[in-house]
N, C-alpha and C positions, 0 to 999 in steps of 0.2 A: 318531621313527622308528616305522614300522609293526612290530608284534611278531608272532611266529609263533602266539601264542595267539588273535589276533583273526581273525575269519572275514572273508575278503576276497571280494567279488563283483565280477567283471569285467563291465563294461557295454560292449558293442560297438554301434556305430551310425555313422551318417554324420557327416562333418565339415562338411557343407553347411548344415544348418538354421540359419536366422537366429533371434535371440532372440524375435521376434514370431510365429514359426511354431508350428503344432500339434505338430510333431515335437520341437521344442526343449522345449515345455511337457511333453510326455510323458517326455522324458529327465530333465527337472528333477524331475518327480514321482517318477520311478524313484529318483533320488539321494536325494530327501527321505525316501521310504518306507524305503529301505535304512538310512539314518542313524538314523531313528527306531527301527528294530529292532536297532541296534547293529552293523551291518555296516560294514566299510570299503569305500568305492567305489574301484575301480581301473578305469582306462581308458587309451586311447591318448594322452591328455594335451593334445590340441589343441582345435580349435573345434567348433562344432555340438553334437551330442549328447554328445560328450566333455566339453565345457565345461558343458553343461546339467546332466548328471548330477553332476559335481563341485560345481557351484554349488548344486544342490538339497541335496546332502549338507552342504556347508559352512554354508549358510543355516539348517540345522536341527541343528547341533552335531556333525555327523559328521566323519569323517577321510577323506582322499583320497590316492590314489597315482596318478601318471601314469607310464606306461612309454612313452618316446619313442624315436625312431629318428634316428641321425645322417644317414640318407638324406633327412631332411626339415629340413635345417639352416636353410632359409629361413623355417621356421615358428617361431612363439614359443609355448611351452607356455601354457596358460590360467592365469589368476590365481587359480584356486580349488583349486590342488593343494598339499597339505601337503608332499609329497615327490615328487621325480621321479627316475627312473632312465633312463639313456640306453644304448641298444645301437647297434651299428654298422649293423645292417640290420633290415628288417621281419621277417625270419624269426626272428632272435634275439629281437626284441621280442615277437612273438606267442608264441614258446616260453616266454619268461619269464612272460608273463601266464598261460599255461596252467599252468605249474608253481606259481605263487603263488596263483592263485584257488582258492576252495573251491567256486565255482559261477559260472555265466555267465548273463547276461541279454543277449539279442540283440534290438536294436531295428531298425527299418527303416534300411537302409544301402545301400551300393553295393559295388563290387568289393572294397574293403578289408574291409568287414564280411563279405562272402561268404568271403573268404580266411581270416579269423579263425574263422568258424564251421566251415568245412571242416576246418581243422587241429584244432580242439578236438574236433570230432565224430569225426574219424578216430582221434585219440589216445584218446578214450573207448572206442572199439571195441577198440583194442589193449591198453589198460591195464585189464584186468578187475578187478584188485584195488583200483584207486583211481579208479573212475568218479565223475565230478562232474556234478551236474545242469546241464543246458543248457536254458534256457527261451527260447522264441522268442515275442516279444510282438507281437501284431497278426494280423489275418486274413490278410494277405499271405503270412505264413510257411507257413500250412497249404497254400496253393496251390504255393509253392515246394517244399515237402516232397512234395506230390502229384506235381509234375512230375519230381522226383528219382526217385520210386518208379516212375513210368510210363516214363521215358526212360533211366534209369541202372539199374545192377544193385544197387540199394539193397534190402536184405532187410528183413523185418518186424522182426527183432531190432535192426538198425541204426536203423531209423526210430523204434523205441521209446526210443532213447537221447536223443531230443529231446522236449520237452514244449511243445506249442503252447498259448499262453494268450491271452486277449483284451486284457488291460490290465496295466499295471505292478502294480497291487494284487494280481492273481492270482499273478504271478511272485514277489513279495516274500512273500506268504502261503505259497506252496509252499516257499520257501527257509527261512522262519522255522520252519515245521513240521519241516523236515528237520534243522535245526541247533540249534534252541533248545528 
C-alpha cells in the first residue's frame, strides 16, 4: 500500500500511444526517472502513456498507483500497477488524483488529459496554501498555454502556475529539486 510519507507524482497523458511509439517511450522514460528519484508514479491506470509510465517505474524498482473509473468498465487496468483504486466516475477519479498527488507531469494527450489539466490547474488557483507543481512536457504545451492566454481570460498569475519544460528529464529534475 502506498503510504502518506511517499511523494506521489501524477502522470497525465493519452491512452492511445502504442508501445513502439515515441509518445510511449517518453512516458516510459518519465516513469523510469521518477522511480529512480524515489517518487511513486500515479496515473489513470489504463493503456498508452498510463501503461508506459507505470511500466517505466516498475522496470526500475519504483512503485505505482492507478486510479481508475467505473465508467470505463470495459477497460482492463494495465499490468504494471502495484495498487488500483476505483471511483464511480471520471470527476471523482480526477479529484482523487489531485488530492493524492504532490505534483503533476502532463504529457501529450487528448480530451481526457486536457480535462485533468484544467481541473488541477483550476484547483491550484483556488487552493493558495497547497499549490502543487504542474509540469507540461513538450513544445506543444507552450502553444496551448499561449492560445489560452490569447483566447481565454487567463491571467499572468494563472499562467505562472504551469511550468512548460522540454523533456521528462527537465520535469523530474524540477520535482526533485522541489521535494528532495
